[in-house]
C-alpha positions as CSV (number, residue, x, y, z in Angstrom):
1,M,28.5,-20.6,5.0
2,T,25.8,-22.3,2.9
3,M,22.3,-22.4,4.2
4,T,19.7,-25.3,2.7
5,R,16.7,-24.0,5.3
6,H,15.3,-20.7,4.3
7,L,12.5,-18.4,5.6
8,D,9.1,-19.4,4.3
9,D,7.7,-16.7,1.4
10,S,5.0,-15.9,3.5
11,T,7.6,-14.5,6.4
12,L,9.7,-13.0,3.8
13,L,6.4,-10.9,2.6
14,S,5.7,-10.0,6.0
15,F,9.1,-8.9,6.8
16,A,9.4,-6.8,3.4
17,A,6.1,-5.3,4.3
18,G,7.3,-4.3,7.8
19,S,4.5,-6.3,9.3
20,L,5.9,-9.2,10.9
21,P,6.0,-9.2,14.8
22,A,8.7,-7.7,16.3
23,S,10.6,-10.7,17.9
24,L,10.5,-12.7,14.5
25,A,11.9,-10.1,13.0
26,V,14.9,-10.2,14.6
27,V,15.7,-13.8,13.8
28,A,14.3,-13.3,10.2
29,A,17.0,-10.1,9.7
30,A,19.5,-12.4,11.4
31,H,19.2,-14.8,8.7
32,L,19.0,-12.1,5.8
33,A,22.2,-11.1,7.0
34,V,23.9,-14.6,6.1
35,C,21.8,-15.8,3.3
36,P,21.9,-13.9,-0.1
37,R,19.1,-15.8,-1.7
38,C,16.5,-14.6,1.0
39,R,18.0,-11.0,1.1
40,D,17.3,-11.0,-2.8
41,E,13.9,-12.4,-2.6
42,V,12.6,-9.5,-0.2
43,A,14.5,-6.9,-2.2
44,M,12.5,-8.4,-5.2
45,M,9.2,-8.1,-2.9
46,E,9.7,-4.5,-1.8
47,L,10.5,-3.6,-5.7
48,V,7.2,-5.2,-6.5
49,G,5.2,-3.8,-3.7
50,G,6.5,-0.5,-4.7
51,A,5.8,-0.7,-8.3
52,I,2.1,-1.7,-7.1
53,L,1.9,1.5,-4.7
54,D,3.2,3.7,-7.6
55,N,0.4,2.2,-9.9
56,L,-2.3,3.0,-7.6
57,R,-4.7,5.8,-8.8
58,G,-4.5,8.6,-6.4
59,T,-8.0,10.1,-5.3
60,A,-8.3,14.0,-6.1
61,M,-8.2,16.2,-3.2
62,R,-9.3,19.7,-2.5
63,G,-6.4,22.5,-1.9
64,P,-2.9,22.4,-1.8
65,V,-1.3,18.9,-1.1
66,P,0.7,19.0,2.2
67,P,4.0,17.9,2.0
68,A,5.1,14.3,2.8
69,P,6.4,13.7,6.3
70,E,10.1,13.1,6.5
71,A,9.9,9.2,6.6
72,E,7.7,8.9,3.4
73,R,10.2,10.9,1.3
74,H,12.9,8.2,1.9
75,P,12.9,4.3,0.8
76,P,12.6,1.9,3.5
77,P,15.9,0.5,4.6
78,A,17.6,-2.2,2.6
79,P,18.0,-5.5,3.9
80,P,20.7,-6.4,6.3
81,P,24.3,-6.5,4.8
82,A,25.9,-9.8,4.8
83,A,27.6,-10.8,8.2
84,T,30.9,-12.8,8.7
85,G,30.6,-14.0,12.3
86,E,28.7,-16.6,14.5
87,V,26.4,-13.4,15.5
88,P,24.6,-11.6,12.8
89,A,24.7,-7.9,13.3
90,P,20.9,-7.4,13.8
91,L,21.4,-10.0,16.6
92,A,24.7,-8.8,17.8
93,R,22.9,-5.1,18.5
94,L,20.7,-7.0,21.4
95,I,23.3,-9.6,22.9
96,G,26.8,-8.7,21.6
97,N,29.3,-10.2,19.2
98,S,30.5,-12.9,21.0
99,L,28.5,-16.4,22.0
100,D,31.4,-17.5,24.5
101,A,30.8,-14.2,26.4
102,L,27.1,-14.6,27.1
103,R,25.9,-16.0,30.8
104,W,23.0,-18.7,30.6
105,R,20.6,-19.8,33.1
106,W,20.5,-23.6,33.6
107,V,17.0,-25.5,32.4
108,S,18.1,-29.1,32.7
109,P,21.1,-31.4,32.2
110,G,22.5,-30.6,29.0
111,S,20.6,-27.1,28.4
112,W,20.7,-23.6,29.1
113,L,18.5,-20.8,28.1
114,R,19.2,-16.6,27.8
115,H,16.6,-14.2,27.4
116,V,17.0,-11.4,25.0
117,P,15.4,-8.3,26.2
118,N,14.4,-5.2,24.5
119,A,13.2,-7.3,21.7
120,G,9.6,-6.2,21.5
121,G,8.4,-10.0,22.2
122,R,9.6,-13.6,22.8
123,L,13.2,-13.9,21.9
124,H,15.7,-16.1,23.6
125,L,18.9,-17.9,22.9
126,F,19.2,-21.9,23.8
127,K,22.3,-23.8,24.3
128,C,22.5,-28.0,24.1
129,S,25.0,-30.3,25.0
130,R,25.3,-33.2,22.2
131,N,22.5,-35.4,21.7
132,V,20.3,-33.6,24.1
133,T,16.5,-33.7,23.0
134,L,14.5,-30.5,23.3
135,P,10.8,-31.1,25.1
136,E,8.2,-32.4,22.7
137,H,6.1,-28.8,22.0
138,G,3.7,-27.3,19.9
139,H,2.8,-23.4,19.0
140,E,0.0,-21.0,19.4
141,G,1.6,-19.1,17.0
142,S,4.3,-18.8,14.4
143,E,8.3,-19.8,15.5
144,I,11.6,-19.0,13.9
145,T,14.6,-20.5,15.0
146,M,18.1,-20.3,13.4
147,V,21.3,-22.2,14.2
148,L,24.2,-19.9,15.6
149,R,26.6,-23.0,16.1
150,G,26.4,-26.6,16.0
151,T,23.4,-28.0,14.6
152,I,20.0,-29.4,15.7
153,S,17.9,-32.1,13.6
154,D,14.0,-32.3,13.4
155,G,12.9,-35.6,12.2
156,A,15.0,-36.2,8.8
157,V,15.8,-32.6,8.4
158,L,19.4,-31.3,9.5
159,Y,19.8,-27.4,10.2
160,R,23.4,-26.2,10.3
161,P,24.9,-22.6,11.2
162,G,22.8,-20.0,9.1
163,D,19.6,-22.4,8.8
164,V,16.4,-21.8,10.0
165,Q,13.4,-23.6,10.9
166,D,10.2,-21.3,10.6
167,V,6.8,-23.0,11.7
168,D,3.3,-22.6,12.8
169,D,0.6,-23.8,14.9
170,T,0.4,-26.9,13.0
171,V,3.7,-28.5,14.1
172,E,4.7,-30.4,17.1
173,H,7.8,-31.7,17.3
174,A,11.3,-32.3,19.4
175,P,14.3,-31.1,17.9
176,V,17.8,-32.8,18.9
177,A,21.1,-31.3,19.2
178,G,24.0,-32.7,17.3
179,Q,26.8,-34.2,18.1
180,E,29.1,-30.8,18.8
181,G,26.0,-29.3,20.6
182,C,24.1,-26.4,19.6
183,I,23.4,-22.6,20.2
184,C,20.1,-21.1,18.5
185,V,18.1,-18.5,18.7
186,V,14.6,-18.6,18.8
187,A,11.5,-16.1,18.2
188,Q,7.7,-16.6,19.0
189,D,4.6,-14.5,18.6
190,R,2.8,-16.6,21.1
191,P,3.6,-18.9,23.8
192,V,4.7,-22.7,22.7
193,R,2.8,-25.6,24.3
194,F,4.9,-28.3,26.1
195,R,3.7,-31.8,26.5
196,S,5.6,-32.8,29.7
197,M,3.7,-31.6,33.0
198,I,7.0,-31.1,34.6
199,V,8.3,-28.7,32.0
200,R,4.6,-26.7,32.2
201,L,5.4,-26.7,36.0
202,A,8.7,-25.1,35.5
203,R,7.7,-22.5,32.9
204,P,7.2,-19.7,35.5
205,W,10.6,-20.2,36.9
206,H,12.4,-20.1,33.5
207,G,10.3,-17.6,32.2
208,M,9.5,-19.9,28.9
């Protein structure tokens, strides 16, 4: 699997620091599981961050220094190991290993949705038939989309399995599923803004 679209540097830095919102962290970890380049960047960021902390001048304390909590005596966990299946391990823990075994909710002709519970935020999967255009929308915060199967395009950019689209509140778009359709996982830290009145009215029913 060869990735050409990667996580933004600011997203990688937040992930390395443990400050990325939970739902976004799931998709980021899923991409890291299949992307050696981004794993290497996170590992380097963790090394640099650790070196900076080690070089900070300590503050004198009166009395004996209490032992560090157990969690502080061990380094943070390494980025996820490389994955070989369609569903990377960080996501498989929430949805299982098979995309074909999932149950979907019909949204509109050629598109289906599945919410992912227990992810600490807005995390769901969507499935589209070939050439289906998703509703045009903007963002009130950050959104990370990862292709699991098939392809999607956004303007002139094509996203294949393992690729991620990492966007913020400056982006408005309407991605299109490829000739073979697509299954993607998408996370947001805040709700999206749909242009279509029909889609906005349907949001409560679909939980979007």
